[in-house]
DRENRO-941292 format. One line per 8 residues: number of its first residue (from 1); their letters; for each residue z, x, y of C-alpha. Coordinates in nm, 3 decimals. Each point is the difference from the previous one (the first is absolute). Layout:
% DRENRO-941292
NUM = A = Z X Y ~ ... .
% end
This chain:
% DRENRO-941292
1 = MSLKILVV = 2.189 11.369 12.405 ~ -0.026 -0.216 0.301 ~ 0.297 -0.129 0.194 ~ 0.136 -0.326 -0.073 ~ 0.076 -0.222 0.303 ~ 0.160 -0.323 -0.017 ~ -0.096 -0.284 0.248 ~ 0.248 -0.263 0.031 .
9 = DDEPQIRK = -0.133 -0.331 0.249 ~ 0.027 -0.387 -0.030 ~ -0.339 -0.071 0.135 ~ -0.294 0.050 -0.311 ~ -0.255 0.123 0.254 ~ 0.173 0.309 0.109 ~ 0.114 0.102 -0.352 ~ -0.394 0.011 -0.098 .
17 = QLSIGLSG = -0.093 0.143 0.348 ~ 0.247 0.300 -0.057 ~ -0.046 0.001 -0.368 ~ -0.383 0.075 0.059 ~ 0.052 0.206 0.335 ~ 0.240 0.225 -0.148 ~ -0.184 0.041 -0.354 ~ -0.305 0.111 0.200 .
25 = YGYTVNTA = 0.244 0.306 0.085 ~ 0.065 0.074 -0.333 ~ 0.330 -0.127 -0.056 ~ 0.109 -0.222 -0.313 ~ 0.122 -0.315 0.206 ~ 0.245 -0.293 -0.182 ~ 0.112 -0.295 0.162 ~ 0.305 -0.247 0.044 .
33 = DHGQAALI = 0.013 -0.300 0.169 ~ 0.393 -0.059 0.131 ~ 0.294 0.244 -0.035 ~ 0.188 -0.030 -0.312 ~ -0.355 0.041 -0.174 ~ -0.024 0.340 0.182 ~ 0.335 0.139 -0.094 ~ -0.042 -0.038 -0.336 .
41 = AIAQHPPD = -0.333 0.124 0.020 ~ 0.103 0.310 0.160 ~ 0.305 0.022 -0.253 ~ -0.224 -0.052 -0.270 ~ -0.334 0.234 0.115 ~ 0.134 0.209 0.274 ~ -0.317 0.027 0.202 ~ -0.023 0.320 0.322 .
49 = LVILDISL = -0.017 -0.254 0.244 ~ 0.087 -0.346 0.104 ~ -0.188 -0.234 0.281 ~ 0.241 -0.287 0.055 ~ -0.053 -0.267 0.248 ~ 0.310 -0.064 0.207 ~ -0.072 -0.424 -0.026 ~ -0.008 -0.075 -0.368 .
57 = GTPPDGIE = 0.028 -0.377 -0.052 ~ 0.255 -0.031 -0.258 ~ 0.304 0.222 0.009 ~ 0.094 0.244 -0.014 ~ -0.200 0.123 0.319 ~ -0.157 0.347 0.112 ~ 0.298 0.103 0.158 ~ 0.269 -0.115 -0.289 .
65 = VCHRLREW = -0.213 0.130 -0.284 ~ -0.081 0.343 0.182 ~ 0.398 0.023 0.068 ~ 0.043 -0.083 -0.388 ~ -0.254 0.272 -0.090 ~ 0.169 0.203 0.193 ~ 0.363 0.031 -0.191 ~ -0.190 0.119 -0.299 .
73 = SKIPVIML = -0.343 0.136 0.072 ~ -0.109 0.231 0.294 ~ -0.387 -0.095 -0.094 ~ -0.186 0.003 0.347 ~ -0.027 -0.335 0.131 ~ -0.278 -0.067 0.330 ~ 0.077 -0.337 0.136 ~ -0.211 -0.288 0.117 .
81 = SVHNEEKI = -0.017 -0.235 0.254 ~ -0.138 -0.243 0.236 ~ 0.285 0.079 0.242 ~ -0.012 0.276 0.262 ~ 0.356 -0.034 0.138 ~ 0.161 0.287 0.021 ~ 0.324 -0.143 -0.152 ~ -0.186 -0.100 -0.292 .
89 = KVKALNAG = -0.123 0.347 -0.051 ~ 0.345 0.129 0.056 ~ 0.159 -0.244 -0.280 ~ -0.281 0.086 -0.247 ~ 0.058 0.407 0.096 ~ 0.375 -0.065 -0.072 ~ -0.052 -0.175 -0.322 ~ -0.156 0.320 -0.120 .
97 = ADDYLTKP = -0.336 -0.028 0.050 ~ -0.224 0.329 0.033 ~ -0.255 -0.158 0.264 ~ -0.103 -0.308 0.148 ~ -0.362 -0.152 0.080 ~ -0.099 -0.299 0.196 ~ -0.222 -0.247 -0.121 ~ -0.296 -0.003 0.014 .
105 = FGMEELHA = -0.103 0.369 -0.062 ~ -0.293 0.190 -0.053 ~ -0.023 0.158 -0.395 ~ -0.028 0.321 0.132 ~ 0.298 -0.006 0.204 ~ 0.189 -0.131 -0.326 ~ -0.128 0.318 -0.187 ~ 0.116 0.217 0.262 .
113 = RIQAVLRR = 0.333 -0.143 0.009 ~ 0.033 0.034 -0.386 ~ -0.097 0.358 -0.017 ~ 0.255 0.089 0.263 ~ 0.271 -0.163 -0.169 ~ -0.083 0.156 -0.329 ~ -0.025 0.344 0.162 ~ 0.343 -0.025 0.190 .
121 = ITSEQPSV = 0.139 -0.145 -0.282 ~ -0.138 0.326 -0.221 ~ 0.139 0.216 0.184 ~ 0.350 -0.070 -0.022 ~ 0.225 -0.029 -0.261 ~ -0.197 -0.054 -0.341 ~ 0.019 -0.409 -0.104 ~ 0.228 -0.138 -0.297 .
129 = SPKSEIRV = -0.133 -0.300 -0.184 ~ 0.153 -0.336 0.109 ~ 0.317 -0.061 -0.223 ~ 0.015 -0.387 0.019 ~ 0.272 -0.038 -0.237 ~ 0.326 0.207 -0.039 ~ 0.171 0.001 -0.378 ~ 0.354 0.145 -0.039 .
137 = GALSIDMI = 0.183 -0.087 -0.331 ~ -0.020 -0.381 -0.006 ~ -0.080 -0.016 0.381 ~ -0.357 -0.083 0.122 ~ -0.122 -0.004 0.355 ~ -0.302 -0.199 0.057 ~ -0.137 0.135 0.323 ~ -0.287 -0.261 0.053 .
145 = NRLVRVDD = 0.226 -0.288 -0.059 ~ 0.344 0.141 0.130 ~ 0.105 -0.160 -0.357 ~ 0.327 0.201 -0.106 ~ 0.079 -0.037 -0.378 ~ 0.318 0.097 -0.225 ~ -0.058 -0.009 -0.351 ~ -0.339 -0.196 0.028 .
153 = QEVHLTPK = 0.232 -0.282 0.235 ~ -0.128 -0.026 0.382 ~ 0.281 0.106 0.210 ~ 0.026 -0.210 0.306 ~ 0.014 0.248 0.340 ~ 0.112 -0.078 0.368 ~ -0.295 0.178 0.235 ~ 0.192 0.251 0.080 .
161 = EYELLRLL = 0.135 0.100 -0.347 ~ -0.355 0.001 -0.104 ~ -0.072 0.248 0.286 ~ 0.312 0.199 -0.106 ~ -0.092 0.013 -0.375 ~ -0.383 0.092 0.105 ~ 0.101 0.269 0.225 ~ 0.249 0.171 -0.243 .
169 = ATHPGKVL = -0.285 -0.058 -0.282 ~ -0.280 0.130 0.148 ~ 0.192 0.308 0.083 ~ 0.104 0.133 -0.364 ~ 0.287 0.303 -0.007 ~ -0.005 -0.003 0.384 ~ 0.316 -0.060 0.174 ~ -0.069 -0.205 0.284 .
177 = THRVILNA = 0.309 -0.006 0.266 ~ 0.164 -0.321 0.116 ~ -0.183 0.065 0.328 ~ -0.374 -0.009 -0.123 ~ 0.113 -0.314 -0.200 ~ 0.109 -0.176 0.243 ~ -0.307 0.084 0.249 ~ -0.190 -0.063 -0.269 .
185 = VWGTEYGE = 0.136 -0.353 -0.073 ~ 0.169 -0.129 0.258 ~ -0.142 0.210 0.338 ~ 0.106 0.298 0.189 ~ 0.268 -0.204 0.205 ~ 0.227 -0.065 -0.355 ~ -0.002 0.427 0.009 ~ 0.390 0.002 -0.040 .
193 = MDHYVRVF = 0.093 -0.322 -0.199 ~ 0.013 0.185 -0.338 ~ 0.186 -0.308 -0.122 ~ -0.309 -0.194 -0.041 ~ -0.178 0.269 -0.224 ~ 0.345 -0.007 -0.257 ~ -0.022 -0.404 0.025 ~ -0.320 -0.023 -0.079 .
201 = VNQLRKKL = -0.009 0.281 -0.300 ~ 0.296 -0.147 -0.173 ~ -0.157 -0.360 -0.002 ~ -0.345 0.154 -0.142 ~ 0.225 0.174 -0.252 ~ 0.121 -0.313 -0.131 ~ -0.310 -0.192 -0.003 ~ -0.170 0.306 -0.195 .
209 = RENPTRNI = 0.265 -0.025 -0.241 ~ 0.125 0.382 0.053 ~ 0.281 0.098 -0.269 ~ 0.167 0.339 0.042 ~ 0.146 0.006 -0.286 ~ -0.333 -0.044 -0.235 ~ -0.164 0.251 0.223 ~ -0.197 -0.300 0.183 .
217 = RYILNEPG = -0.061 0.114 0.343 ~ -0.334 0.007 0.198 ~ 0.213 0.046 0.394 ~ 0.201 0.327 0.019 ~ 0.253 0.073 0.244 ~ 0.012 0.340 0.215 ~ 0.331 -0.026 0.144 ~ -0.006 0.052 0.336 .
225 = IGYRFVGD = -0.350 0.025 0.051 ~ -0.202 -0.315 -0.156 ~ -0.174 -0.108 -0.316 ~ -0.282 0.144 -0.272 ~ -0.207 -0.228 -0.255 ~ 0.056 0.167 -0.308 ~ -0.425 -0.050 -0.098 ~ -0.081 0.054 -0.316 .
233 = DPT = 0.244 0.233 -0.142 ~ 0.298 -0.195 0.049 ~ 0.350 0.194 0.014 .
% end
């Protein structure tokens, strides 16, 4: 079977050009014209690689799409841009892109970059199918739209509350220390402020309607260490 590539660009001519060119190398090519459509397409029909333009006419832009994709998927991404500035490249790579290519470029170079990225990914850990939604009991977390529901009712979280829940939920069963949580959600400068985590976990528990007496728990406390998300088997 041919490898599947998703091309994300808001310019029809670029999408057409890349579709024809990549098809000539034997790839199966699908396209999306904006970021939200790309995230939905990746979740529904995961490609082997994404070619993503950094400047999309409709929000989210390529940087944000890549950042959000990395919250739940390791599918390789090659970012495209007309900008050649180092700071733009660094921003794209920090968002999770595997490579960066400046427009205009030749199809041979793009093909070589695709092969190099796929070789590198294949030589590392086996790929895991993207999980765009997490469900545990009455709780569901829609990673694409960043929506959290309990009993099918939307739960309104602050950005930090969502980041904390996402971090825990994407590591089910694993104990995350206070320091790891602080570094990931707030930044390294907050590494000693354990009370931040306790306060936000308590807020999350209330919003998620945890009820220990009815065995409804999603975030478990590991005394003196950190917290653990229950995963698919709450106890």
